[in-house]
N, CA, C and O atoms as a CHARMM CRD file, in Angstrom:
* protein
*
  272
    1    1 MET  N      4.80600   5.72900  -6.01100 PROA 1      0.00000
    2    1 MET  CA     5.46100   4.12700  -4.50600 PROA 1      0.00000
    3    1 MET  C      4.83300   3.18000  -5.13800 PROA 1      0.00000
    4    1 MET  O      3.79400   3.60400  -5.64200 PROA 1      0.00000
    5    2 PHE  N      4.99900   2.23200  -5.29600 PROA 2      0.00000
    6    2 PHE  CA     5.35200   0.58600  -5.78700 PROA 2      0.00000
    7    2 PHE  C      5.07700  -0.15400  -4.67800 PROA 2      0.00000
    8    2 PHE  O      5.26700   0.08400  -3.48500 PROA 2      0.00000
    9    3 ALA  N      4.59300  -1.10600  -5.25700 PROA 3      0.00000
   10    3 ALA  CA     4.02800  -2.58400  -4.06200 PROA 3      0.00000
   11    3 ALA  C      5.03400  -3.52100  -4.63600 PROA 3      0.00000
   12    3 ALA  O      5.81900  -3.33900  -5.56600 PROA 3      0.00000
   13    4 GLU  N      4.87200  -4.39100  -4.00600 PROA 4      0.00000
   14    4 GLU  CA     6.39700  -5.60200  -5.07200 PROA 4      0.00000
   15    4 GLU  C      5.17900  -7.22800  -4.20300 PROA 4      0.00000
   16    4 GLU  O      4.90400  -7.70500  -3.10200 PROA 4      0.00000
   17    5 ILE  N      4.79500  -7.48300  -6.07600 PROA 5      0.00000
   18    5 ILE  CA     3.99700  -8.47500  -5.53000 PROA 5      0.00000
   19    5 ILE  C      4.74700 -10.03600  -5.77600 PROA 5      0.00000
   20    5 ILE  O      5.68600 -10.32300  -6.51800 PROA 5      0.00000
   21    6 LYS  N      4.17300 -10.65600  -5.11600 PROA 6      0.00000
   22    6 LYS  CA     5.17300 -11.92000  -5.18600 PROA 6      0.00000
   23    6 LYS  C      4.69600 -12.69500  -7.07800 PROA 6      0.00000
   24    6 LYS  O      3.66200 -12.75600  -7.74300 PROA 6      0.00000
   25    7 ASP  N      5.43800 -12.92300  -7.17700 PROA 7      0.00000
   26    7 ASP  CA     4.72900 -13.69000  -8.45600 PROA 7      0.00000
   27    7 ASP  C      6.37100 -14.55100  -9.05200 PROA 7      0.00000
   28    7 ASP  O      7.40700 -14.32600  -9.67700 PROA 7      0.00000
   29    8 ASN  N      5.63200 -15.62700  -8.30900 PROA 8      0.00000
   30    8 ASN  CA     7.49900 -16.50400  -9.13400 PROA 8      0.00000
   31    8 ASN  C      7.90500 -17.06800 -10.44100 PROA 8      0.00000
   32    8 ASN  O      8.67800 -18.02200 -10.53000 PROA 8      0.00000
   33    9 TYR  N      7.26400 -16.33900 -11.65800 PROA 9      0.00000
   34    9 TYR  CA     7.75900 -15.92000 -12.87200 PROA 9      0.00000
   35    9 TYR  C      8.84400 -14.80000 -13.10300 PROA 9      0.00000
   36    9 TYR  O      9.34500 -14.58000 -14.20500 PROA 9      0.00000
   37   10 SER  N      9.20200 -14.01300 -11.77300 PROA 10     0.00000
   38   10 SER  CA    10.02000 -12.33800 -12.15800 PROA 10     0.00000
   39   10 SER  C     11.16300 -13.67500 -10.88500 PROA 10     0.00000
   40   10 SER  O     11.00500 -14.57700 -10.06200 PROA 10     0.00000
   41   11 LEU  N     12.69800 -12.53000 -11.88100 PROA 11     0.00000
   42   11 LEU  CA    13.57000 -12.51600 -11.44600 PROA 11     0.00000
   43   11 LEU  C     13.80000 -12.23300  -9.64700 PROA 11     0.00000
   44   11 LEU  O     14.00200 -11.07900  -9.26900 PROA 11     0.00000
   45   12 GLY  N     13.76700 -12.95000  -9.01700 PROA 12     0.00000
   46   12 GLY  CA    13.75800 -12.71900  -6.81200 PROA 12     0.00000
   47   12 GLY  C     12.33300 -13.16000  -6.74000 PROA 12     0.00000
   48   12 GLY  O     11.99200 -13.27600  -5.56300 PROA 12     0.00000
   49   13 GLY  N     11.42700 -13.43300  -7.54500 PROA 13     0.00000
   50   13 GLY  CA    10.34300 -13.96200  -7.47800 PROA 13     0.00000
   51   13 GLY  C      8.89700 -12.65000  -6.69600 PROA 13     0.00000
   52   13 GLY  O      7.92100 -12.75100  -5.95300 PROA 13     0.00000
   53   14 TYR  N      9.44700 -11.79800  -7.28800 PROA 14     0.00000
   54   14 TYR  CA     8.62700 -10.36900  -6.58200 PROA 14     0.00000
   55   14 TYR  C      8.79000  -9.13400  -8.26300 PROA 14     0.00000
   56   14 TYR  O      9.50200  -8.94000  -9.24800 PROA 14     0.00000
   57   15 ARG  N      7.96700  -8.80200  -7.80100 PROA 15     0.00000
   58   15 ARG  CA     7.16700  -7.73500  -9.54200 PROA 15     0.00000
   59   15 ARG  C      6.94400  -6.75700  -8.84000 PROA 15     0.00000
   60   15 ARG  O      6.35600  -6.91900  -7.77100 PROA 15     0.00000
   61   16 LYS  N      7.36700  -5.45000  -9.27000 PROA 16     0.00000
   62   16 LYS  CA     6.72300  -3.96100  -8.46900 PROA 16     0.00000
   63   16 LYS  C      5.95000  -3.29700  -8.74100 PROA 16     0.00000
   64   16 LYS  O      6.78000  -2.50000  -9.17900 PROA 16     0.00000
   65   17 VAL  N      4.93300  -2.74900  -8.94000 PROA 17     0.00000
   66   17 VAL  CA     3.73000  -2.76400  -9.46900 PROA 17     0.00000
   67   17 VAL  C      3.54900  -1.08600  -8.40200 PROA 17     0.00000
   68   17 VAL  O      4.05000  -0.83900  -7.30600 PROA 17     0.00000
   69   18 ALA  N      2.71400  -0.27100  -9.21100 PROA 18     0.00000
   70   18 ALA  CA     2.92300   1.05400  -8.85300 PROA 18     0.00000
   71   18 ALA  C      1.82500   1.03100  -8.30100 PROA 18     0.00000
   72   18 ALA  O      1.06000   0.22300  -8.82700 PROA 18     0.00000
   73   19 ILE  N      1.08700   2.01400  -6.77700 PROA 19     0.00000
   74   19 ILE  CA    -0.05500   2.32200  -6.30700 PROA 19     0.00000
   75   19 ILE  C     -0.53300   3.30700  -7.20700 PROA 19     0.00000
   76   19 ILE  O      0.33500   4.03300  -7.69200 PROA 19     0.00000
   77   20 THR  N     -1.62900   3.49100  -7.52300 PROA 20     0.00000
   78   20 THR  CA    -2.16500   4.08800  -8.48700 PROA 20     0.00000
   79   20 THR  C     -3.06000   4.81500  -7.42600 PROA 20     0.00000
   80   20 THR  O     -3.29400   5.97200  -7.77800 PROA 20     0.00000
   81   21 SER  N     -3.73200   4.40500  -6.00700 PROA 21     0.00000
   82   21 SER  CA    -4.35500   5.17800  -5.55900 PROA 21     0.00000
   83   21 SER  C     -4.27100   4.28800  -3.87300 PROA 21     0.00000
   84   21 SER  O     -3.54900   3.32000  -3.63700 PROA 21     0.00000
   85   22 PHE  N     -5.30800   5.01800  -2.81000 PROA 22     0.00000
   86   22 PHE  CA    -4.72800   4.15800  -1.81200 PROA 22     0.00000
   87   22 PHE  C     -5.47800   4.81800  -0.95900 PROA 22     0.00000
   88   22 PHE  O     -5.52500   6.04000  -1.09900 PROA 22     0.00000
   89   23 ARG  N     -6.53100   3.95500   0.53500 PROA 23     0.00000
   90   23 ARG  CA    -6.85100   4.90900   1.61900 PROA 23     0.00000
   91   23 ARG  C     -6.69900   4.17300   2.23400 PROA 23     0.00000
   92   23 ARG  O     -6.26300   3.04100   2.02500 PROA 23     0.00000
   93   24 ARG  N     -7.21200   4.92800   3.63200 PROA 24     0.00000
   94   24 ARG  CA    -7.14500   4.11500   4.60800 PROA 24     0.00000
   95   24 ARG  C     -8.94000   3.47700   5.11300 PROA 24     0.00000
   96   24 ARG  O    -10.09300   3.85400   4.90100 PROA 24     0.00000
   97   25 VAL  N     -8.22000   2.24900   5.92200 PROA 25     0.00000
   98   25 VAL  CA    -9.48000   1.44300   6.41200 PROA 25     0.00000
   99   25 VAL  C     -9.14000   1.23800   8.11400 PROA 25     0.00000
  100   25 VAL  O     -8.12800   0.95400   8.75500 PROA 25     0.00000
  101   26 GLU  N    -10.26000   1.48100   8.38100 PROA 26     0.00000
  102   26 GLU  CA   -10.02300   2.00100  10.11500 PROA 26     0.00000
  103   26 GLU  C    -10.65400   0.40600  10.14000 PROA 26     0.00000
  104   26 GLU  O    -11.62400  -0.09700   9.57300 PROA 26     0.00000
  105   27 ASN  N     -9.23600  -0.34000  11.42600 PROA 27     0.00000
  106   27 ASN  CA    -9.36900  -1.72000  11.48000 PROA 27     0.00000
  107   27 ASN  C     -8.85300  -1.39300  13.78700 PROA 27     0.00000
  108   27 ASN  O     -7.85900  -0.91200  14.33100 PROA 27     0.00000
  109   28 LYS  N    -10.26600  -2.02300  14.38400 PROA 28     0.00000
  110   28 LYS  CA    -9.69900  -0.85800  15.97300 PROA 28     0.00000
  111   28 LYS  C     -8.14500  -2.11300  16.35000 PROA 28     0.00000
  112   28 LYS  O     -7.34700  -2.02700  17.28400 PROA 28     0.00000
  113   29 ASN  N     -8.19800  -3.22700  15.16700 PROA 29     0.00000
  114   29 ASN  CA    -7.70900  -4.74300  16.10100 PROA 29     0.00000
  115   29 ASN  C     -6.53100  -5.10100  16.04100 PROA 29     0.00000
  116   29 ASN  O     -5.88000  -6.02800  16.52200 PROA 29     0.00000
  117   30 LEU  N     -6.20700  -3.74800  15.00200 PROA 30     0.00000
  118   30 LEU  CA    -4.66600  -3.75500  14.47500 PROA 30     0.00000
  119   30 LEU  C     -3.36500  -3.20300  16.44500 PROA 30     0.00000
  120   30 LEU  O     -3.69600  -2.52800  17.42100 PROA 30     0.00000
  121   31 ILE  N     -2.16600  -3.85100  16.16300 PROA 31     0.00000
  122   31 ILE  CA    -0.83900  -3.25600  17.11800 PROA 31     0.00000
  123   31 ILE  C     -0.62900  -1.61200  16.94100 PROA 31     0.00000
  124   31 ILE  O     -0.31500  -1.11100  15.86100 PROA 31     0.00000
  125   32 TYR  N     -0.87700  -0.74100  18.33000 PROA 32     0.00000
  126   32 TYR  CA    -0.38000   0.09400  17.90800 PROA 32     0.00000
  127   32 TYR  C      0.73900   0.94400  16.68800 PROA 32     0.00000
  128   32 TYR  O      1.88900   0.50700  16.62700 PROA 32     0.00000
  129   33 SER  N      0.38400   2.02300  15.84800 PROA 33     0.00000
  130   33 SER  CA     0.98000   1.97600  15.08500 PROA 33     0.00000
  131   33 SER  C      1.36500   1.89400  13.50800 PROA 33     0.00000
  132   33 SER  O      1.98700   2.56500  12.68500 PROA 33     0.00000
  133   34 ASP  N      0.49800   0.45800  13.58000 PROA 34     0.00000
  134   34 ASP  CA     0.06400  -0.21100  12.60200 PROA 34     0.00000
  135   34 ASP  C     -0.99700   0.36800  11.91400 PROA 34     0.00000
  136   34 ASP  O     -1.66200   1.12800  12.61800 PROA 34     0.00000
  137   35 ARG  N     -1.36300   0.25100  10.77200 PROA 35     0.00000
  138   35 ARG  CA    -2.57000   0.97900   9.98200 PROA 35     0.00000
  139   35 ARG  C     -2.92000  -0.13900   8.84500 PROA 35     0.00000
  140   35 ARG  O     -2.05400  -0.84700   8.33200 PROA 35     0.00000
  141   36 GLU  N     -4.10500  -0.19300   8.56800 PROA 36     0.00000
  142   36 GLU  CA    -4.62700  -1.06400   7.71500 PROA 36     0.00000
  143   36 GLU  C     -4.99100  -0.28200   6.40100 PROA 36     0.00000
  144   36 GLU  O     -5.66800   0.71400   6.65400 PROA 36     0.00000
  145   37 TYR  N     -4.65500  -0.51200   4.71400 PROA 37     0.00000
  146   37 TYR  CA    -4.87600   0.44700   3.68700 PROA 37     0.00000
  147   37 TYR  C     -5.33800   0.05500   2.72600 PROA 37     0.00000
  148   37 TYR  O     -4.70900  -0.94200   2.36900 PROA 37     0.00000
  149   38 GLU  N     -6.81400   0.48900   1.49400 PROA 38     0.00000
  150   38 GLU  CA    -6.73300  -0.22400   0.88400 PROA 38     0.00000
  151   38 GLU  C     -6.19500   0.26900  -0.52200 PROA 38     0.00000
  152   38 GLU  O     -6.36800   1.44000  -0.85900 PROA 38     0.00000
  153   39 LEU  N     -5.35800  -0.88900  -1.56300 PROA 39     0.00000
  154   39 LEU  CA    -3.99900  -0.02400  -2.51600 PROA 39     0.00000
  155   39 LEU  C     -4.82300  -0.65200  -3.82200 PROA 39     0.00000
  156   39 LEU  O     -5.14100  -1.82100  -4.04000 PROA 39     0.00000
  157   40 THR  N     -5.03800   0.47500  -4.56100 PROA 40     0.00000
  158   40 THR  CA    -4.97300   0.41100  -6.16800 PROA 40     0.00000
  159   40 THR  C     -4.26000   0.65000  -6.62500 PROA 40     0.00000
  160   40 THR  O     -3.70100   1.73900  -6.75500 PROA 40     0.00000
  161   41 LEU  N     -3.94300  -0.90900  -7.25100 PROA 41     0.00000
  162   41 LEU  CA    -2.47400  -1.34000  -8.38900 PROA 41     0.00000
  163   41 LEU  C     -2.98900  -0.86800  -9.34500 PROA 41     0.00000
  164   41 LEU  O     -4.20700  -0.88600  -9.52000 PROA 41     0.00000
  165   42 ALA  N     -2.19800  -0.38400 -10.10000 PROA 42     0.00000
  166   42 ALA  CA    -1.22000   0.28600 -12.54400 PROA 42     0.00000
  167   42 ALA  C     -2.55100  -1.08600 -12.61800 PROA 42     0.00000
  168   42 ALA  O     -3.76100  -0.97900 -12.81400 PROA 42     0.00000
  169   43 ASN  N     -1.86400  -2.07100 -12.42000 PROA 43     0.00000
  170   43 ASN  CA    -2.72500  -3.60300 -13.43200 PROA 43     0.00000
  171   43 ASN  C     -3.90800  -3.58700 -12.89700 PROA 43     0.00000
  172   43 ASN  O     -4.65600  -4.03200 -13.76700 PROA 43     0.00000
  173   44 GLY  N     -4.90400  -3.16900 -11.36600 PROA 44     0.00000
  174   44 GLY  CA    -6.14200  -3.04800 -11.64200 PROA 44     0.00000
  175   44 GLY  C     -6.02600  -3.51000 -10.46100 PROA 44     0.00000
  176   44 GLY  O     -6.24500  -2.64700  -9.61100 PROA 44     0.00000
  177   45 THR  N     -5.73000  -4.68100  -9.99100 PROA 45     0.00000
  178   45 THR  CA    -5.92000  -5.25700  -8.01700 PROA 45     0.00000
  179   45 THR  C     -6.39600  -3.88600  -7.83900 PROA 45     0.00000
  180   45 THR  O     -6.51100  -2.79200  -8.39200 PROA 45     0.00000
  181   46 ILE  N     -6.54200  -4.33600  -7.10500 PROA 46     0.00000
  182   46 ILE  CA    -7.24000  -3.32600  -5.20100 PROA 46     0.00000
  183   46 ILE  C     -7.11300  -4.87000  -3.82900 PROA 46     0.00000
  184   46 ILE  O     -7.73900  -5.73400  -3.21500 PROA 46     0.00000
  185   47 ILE  N     -6.29700  -4.48700  -3.98300 PROA 47     0.00000
  186   47 ILE  CA    -5.94900  -4.52400  -2.05100 PROA 47     0.00000
  187   47 ILE  C     -6.27000  -4.76900  -0.94400 PROA 47     0.00000
  188   47 ILE  O     -7.44600  -4.43900  -1.10100 PROA 47     0.00000
  189   48 LYS  N     -6.19600  -5.31100   0.85700 PROA 48     0.00000
  190   48 LYS  CA    -6.12400  -4.93300   1.48400 PROA 48     0.00000
  191   48 LYS  C     -4.58300  -4.78400   2.51000 PROA 48     0.00000
  192   48 LYS  O     -4.21500  -5.74300   3.18800 PROA 48     0.00000
  193   49 ASN  N     -4.07200  -3.91800   2.49500 PROA 49     0.00000
  194   49 ASN  CA    -2.58300  -4.53000   3.27400 PROA 49     0.00000
  195   49 ASN  C     -1.64500  -3.63400   4.71400 PROA 49     0.00000
  196   49 ASN  O     -0.96000  -2.61300   4.65300 PROA 49     0.00000
  197   50 VAL  N     -1.93200  -4.39200   5.74500 PROA 50     0.00000
  198   50 VAL  CA    -1.55200  -3.63800   7.19400 PROA 50     0.00000
  199   50 VAL  C     -0.05700  -3.42000   6.17700 PROA 50     0.00000
  200   50 VAL  O      0.55200  -4.02900   5.29700 PROA 50     0.00000
  201   51 LEU  N      0.08300  -1.57700   7.29900 PROA 51     0.00000
  202   51 LEU  CA     1.15400  -1.39000   6.54600 PROA 51     0.00000
  203   51 LEU  C      1.67900  -0.97600   7.76700 PROA 51     0.00000
  204   51 LEU  O      1.02300  -0.05800   8.26000 PROA 51     0.00000
  205   52 LYS  N      2.94600  -1.45400   8.63300 PROA 52     0.00000
  206   52 LYS  CA     4.38000  -0.82000   9.86100 PROA 52     0.00000
  207   52 LYS  C      4.15300   0.97800   9.27300 PROA 52     0.00000
  208   52 LYS  O      3.70300   1.52700   8.26700 PROA 52     0.00000
  209   53 LYS  N      4.93500   1.51700  10.93400 PROA 53     0.00000
  210   53 LYS  CA     4.85700   2.54500  10.94600 PROA 53     0.00000
  211   53 LYS  C      5.10900   3.56000   9.60100 PROA 53     0.00000
  212   53 LYS  O      4.50200   4.35800   8.88600 PROA 53     0.00000
  213   54 GLU  N      6.76200   2.80000   9.82600 PROA 54     0.00000
  214   54 GLU  CA     7.52200   3.18300   8.42100 PROA 54     0.00000
  215   54 GLU  C      7.01000   3.11500   6.63600 PROA 54     0.00000
  216   54 GLU  O      7.20800   3.64900   5.54400 PROA 54     0.00000
  217   55 GLU  N      6.07400   1.82400   7.46400 PROA 55     0.00000
  218   55 GLU  CA     5.66600   2.13800   5.70600 PROA 55     0.00000
  219   55 GLU  C      4.85000   2.85300   6.02400 PROA 55     0.00000
  220   55 GLU  O      5.36100   3.93600   5.74300 PROA 55     0.00000
  221   56 TRP  N      3.55200   3.13400   6.57600 PROA 56     0.00000
  222   56 TRP  CA     2.76100   4.02800   6.31000 PROA 56     0.00000
  223   56 TRP  C      2.78000   5.36000   5.72500 PROA 56     0.00000
  224   56 TRP  O      2.15300   5.95500   4.84900 PROA 56     0.00000
  225   57 GLU  N      4.05400   5.69200   6.80700 PROA 57     0.00000
  226   57 GLU  CA     4.56400   7.34400   7.30200 PROA 57     0.00000
  227   57 GLU  C      5.03600   7.33100   5.34200 PROA 57     0.00000
  228   57 GLU  O      4.39900   8.23200   4.79500 PROA 57     0.00000
  229   58 LEU  N      5.94500   6.54700   4.31500 PROA 58     0.00000
  230   58 LEU  CA     6.58600   7.03800   3.40300 PROA 58     0.00000
  231   58 LEU  C      5.21600   6.44300   2.59300 PROA 58     0.00000
  232   58 LEU  O      5.00200   7.48900   1.98100 PROA 58     0.00000
  233   59 LEU  N      4.37400   5.74300   2.23700 PROA 59     0.00000
  234   59 LEU  CA     3.08500   6.58000   1.37100 PROA 59     0.00000
  235   59 LEU  C      2.78200   7.93600   1.76600 PROA 59     0.00000
  236   59 LEU  O      3.11400   8.79600   0.95000 PROA 59     0.00000
  237   60 GLU  N      2.16900   8.36300   2.94500 PROA 60     0.00000
  238   60 GLU  CA     1.55800   9.12900   2.62600 PROA 60     0.00000
  239   60 GLU  C      2.57200  11.12200   3.17200 PROA 60     0.00000
  240   60 GLU  O      2.23900  12.28900   3.38000 PROA 60     0.00000
  241   61 SER  N      4.50700   9.82200   3.12700 PROA 61     0.00000
  242   61 SER  CA     4.84700  11.55900   2.61700 PROA 61     0.00000
  243   61 SER  C      4.42600  11.82300   1.10600 PROA 61     0.00000
  244   61 SER  O      4.00500  12.94700   0.83400 PROA 61     0.00000
  245   62 ASN  N      4.49600  11.02900   0.27800 PROA 62     0.00000
  246   62 ASN  CA     4.31600  10.91800  -1.06800 PROA 62     0.00000
  247   62 ASN  C      3.45400  11.11700  -1.54200 PROA 62     0.00000
  248   62 ASN  O      3.18700  10.43100  -2.52900 PROA 62     0.00000
  249   63 SER  N      2.74700  11.91400  -1.21800 PROA 63     0.00000
  250   63 SER  CA     1.29200  11.95600  -1.78400 PROA 63     0.00000
  251   63 SER  C      1.03000  13.67300  -0.77900 PROA 63     0.00000
  252   63 SER  O      1.67400  13.92100   0.24000 PROA 63     0.00000
  253   64 ILE  N     -0.30400  14.88900  -1.53900 PROA 64     0.00000
  254   64 ILE  CA    -0.70400  15.42900  -0.52800 PROA 64     0.00000
  255   64 ILE  C     -1.80100  15.33700  -0.75600 PROA 64     0.00000
  256   64 ILE  O     -2.25500  14.48200  -1.51700 PROA 64     0.00000
  257   65 LYS  N     -2.52200  16.24200  -0.11700 PROA 65     0.00000
  258   65 LYS  CA    -3.72900  16.94500   0.51700 PROA 65     0.00000
  259   65 LYS  C     -4.46500  17.46000  -0.31300 PROA 65     0.00000
  260   65 LYS  O     -3.94100  18.53300  -0.61300 PROA 65     0.00000
  261   66 VAL  N     -6.04300  17.22100  -1.26200 PROA 66     0.00000
  262   66 VAL  CA    -6.83600  18.00800  -2.04500 PROA 66     0.00000
  263   66 VAL  C     -8.00300  17.88900  -1.66800 PROA 66     0.00000
  264   66 VAL  O     -8.43200  16.73500  -1.68300 PROA 66     0.00000
  265   67 ILE  N     -8.97100  19.01000  -1.18600 PROA 67     0.00000
  266   67 ILE  CA    -9.87900  19.17600  -1.08000 PROA 67     0.00000
  267   67 ILE  C    -10.44400  20.00600  -2.05500 PROA 67     0.00000
  268   67 ILE  O    -10.07700  21.04300  -2.60800 PROA 67     0.00000
  269   68 LEU  N    -11.54200  19.20600  -2.13300 PROA 68     0.00000
  270   68 LEU  CA   -12.56900  19.17500  -3.29800 PROA 68     0.00000
  271   68 LEU  C    -14.29600  19.71800  -3.12300 PROA 68     0.00000
  272   68 LEU  O    -15.05900  19.66700  -4.08700 PROA 68     0.00000
């Protein structure tokens, strides 16, 4: 899974950075079906981002749950 990050030096103004981990953040102020996530990117950046249903379904469908 990749995140498109605004980058004025890249062709098209965006570059893709791999998402290495994510976790859902509780946010009761969101519109129904939107979810907030904290994303850790391969370049070490940690961002919080609100994802629409289509986006978070894609994010979560590309992962498995492991219980330790």
